[in-house]
N, C-alpha and C positions, 0 to 999 in steps of 0.2 A: 300740647307741648308748652311748657313754661319757659318763655324766653328770658325770664329774670332768674332762672335757676342758678345756683352757685356752681353747678357743674360746668356751665359755659365759661366761667371765669378761669377754669383750669385748662381749657383747650388752647393750645398754641400751635400755630401753623408756621412752619418754616418757610421763609420767602423762597420763591422759585429761583433756581440757579441753573445756568446753562451747563449741560453735561460736557465735561472736558473732552476735546477731540484728540484721539490718539495720534501720535506722530507718524505711525505707520499706516494710517488710513489711506485708501486709494484716492486717486484724483477724481473729481466730479466728471462724469461722462457727458454732461450737458454741453452741447456745442458752444464754444466761446467762453466757458467758465473755467477759471484757473484756481478755484477753491478745492479743498479736500471733499471727498464724497463718502462719509461714514455711513450714510443711510442707504439701505437696500430697497429696490423696487422690482417686482417680478417682471420678467420679460414678456410673459403672456402665454396664451394657449399654444400648446405644442412644444413649449420650452420650459416646462415645469421644472423647478429646482434651479433655474438660472436667473440671475438678478443683475440689474444695472446698479451702479453706485452713484449717488447724487448728494449734493449738499442739501441742507435743510430747505432752502427756498425752492430748489428745482425738484426735490422729491415731492413737495406739496403740489407744484404745478403738474407734475407727471400723474399723481394720484387723482387729480381732479378730472383728467381726461381719459383715465385708464378704463378700458372695457374689455373684459375677458372674452366676450362673445362677438367682438368686432369681426365682421366678414362672414359670420355664420347665417344661413337662412333661418327664417322663423321656425320652420318645422324642426330643425336640428336643435334650436334653443329650447323648444317645448319638450322634445324628447330628453334632453339633458336635465331639465328641471324635474321631469317626471321620474327619471332614474335616480335623481338626487334624494328623493323621498325614502328610498331603500338603501342609500349609501352605494348606489351603482352596483348592487348585488342582484343576481338573478332571483326571481320569485316565481312561485307556482300557485295555483288555486289550492285552498286549504284541503289537506287530505290527499293531494295528488302531486306527484313529482314525475320527472321524465322517465325514471326507471319503472315506476308503478304503472304509468300509462301504457308501456309496451309489454309489461309482464303478463304472463298467462294467469288465469284465476287459480288460486290454491285448490288442490284436488280434494281436500277434506273440509271445505267450507260448507256450512249448513245454515241457511237463513233461518230455519226454524229453531235452532238451538242457540244462536247468538243473541245475547242479552244486550240491547242497546236502548236504554230508557230515554236518552236524549236525542236519538236520531242522528248521531254523529257520523255513523258509518252507513247511513241509508243509501247514499249515492253509490258507494263502492259495492254494497250488497246487491243493489238492483242491477249493477253492471255484470256481476257474476251469476246472478240467478235469472237472467233474461227479463229484467224489468219488474220482478216481484217486489212489491212495496213492503216496507217493514210494518209489522203489526203495531198499532198504537199502544204505547206503554201505559200501565195503570199509574194514575197520579199518586205520588207518595204524599201522605198526610203528616202534618206537624203534630206534636203532642196536643196542642190546643185544639186543632181541628178534629183530631180523634176524640178528644173529650167532649167536644160539642156534639158530635154524632152520637156518642154514648148517652149524653144527657137527653137527647131527643129520642133515643131508643130506636134508631134506624141504622141500616147498613150504610157503609161509607160510599157505596156506589149508587146510592139512590139519586134519582133525577130531581129537578127543581120542583116539579109538581108534587112528588111524593113528600119532599121535605116540607113544603108549604102546607100540605094537607095534614101531615103529622103535627106540625106546629099548632095549627088551628084546633086540632082535636085536644092536644094537651092543655092549651090555654083555657078552653071551655071546661075541661075536666078539673083544673086546679084553681079556677077563678073563685073568689069568695062568694060571688053572686050565685054560682052554681052549687055551692055547699052551704046554703042557708046562712051566709055571713060569717062562716068559720074562717078565720085568718091564720090558722095554723099551717096552711099550705102556701103562704106567701113567699117563703124562702125558695121553695121548689119552683113556684111560678116565676120568680125572678131569675133563677138559673136557666129555665127554659127560654125566657125572652132573651137573655144574654147569649145563650148558645145559638139561637136563631139569628140574632143580629150579627154575631161573629161570622157565621157561615155565609150570611148575605154579603157582608163586607169582603169576604174572601172569594166571592163569585160563585158559590155553590148553589145559590138560590136567588 
């Protein structure tokens, strides 16, 4: 920040002025005070929407000692704070609500035909099928991952040992030392190495 910028010369701050007090403002409710009370202060828990009217000095004193939870046990305060995280609205476990918990299983549900690649409905399905677990879904490949498998010439479901063995075989086959110093296959060798390194970084091998 440039403190000597010309922009600072154009900033003007109006001096603070007291807000004029309306003539019809109620009297200050602080005991012994005869000033007007234009400032509102909440009356507290159980009297939401109700306010005291104080003058500026007494509303400040009131706010310093105000405690909404005064008189509540610690457990009740903790419960209130926990419910405040959700706006004091009821919540249920994801995928379950009160109606679903009591409902009978759908008559036409079939765990074998339901496609659930991310396992979102696994809990509900096991509840309806007597504990039958969902079958593991086949991992979807990105275009780059599919290209890497194609470059190595192996199936996408190959395990780590098969990928590594195939990589070693291709490197030996295309390396210049294995071809009498012929460097015409260097581009192909570079593609194989890049494909293997990509699959390795993606956790396939």
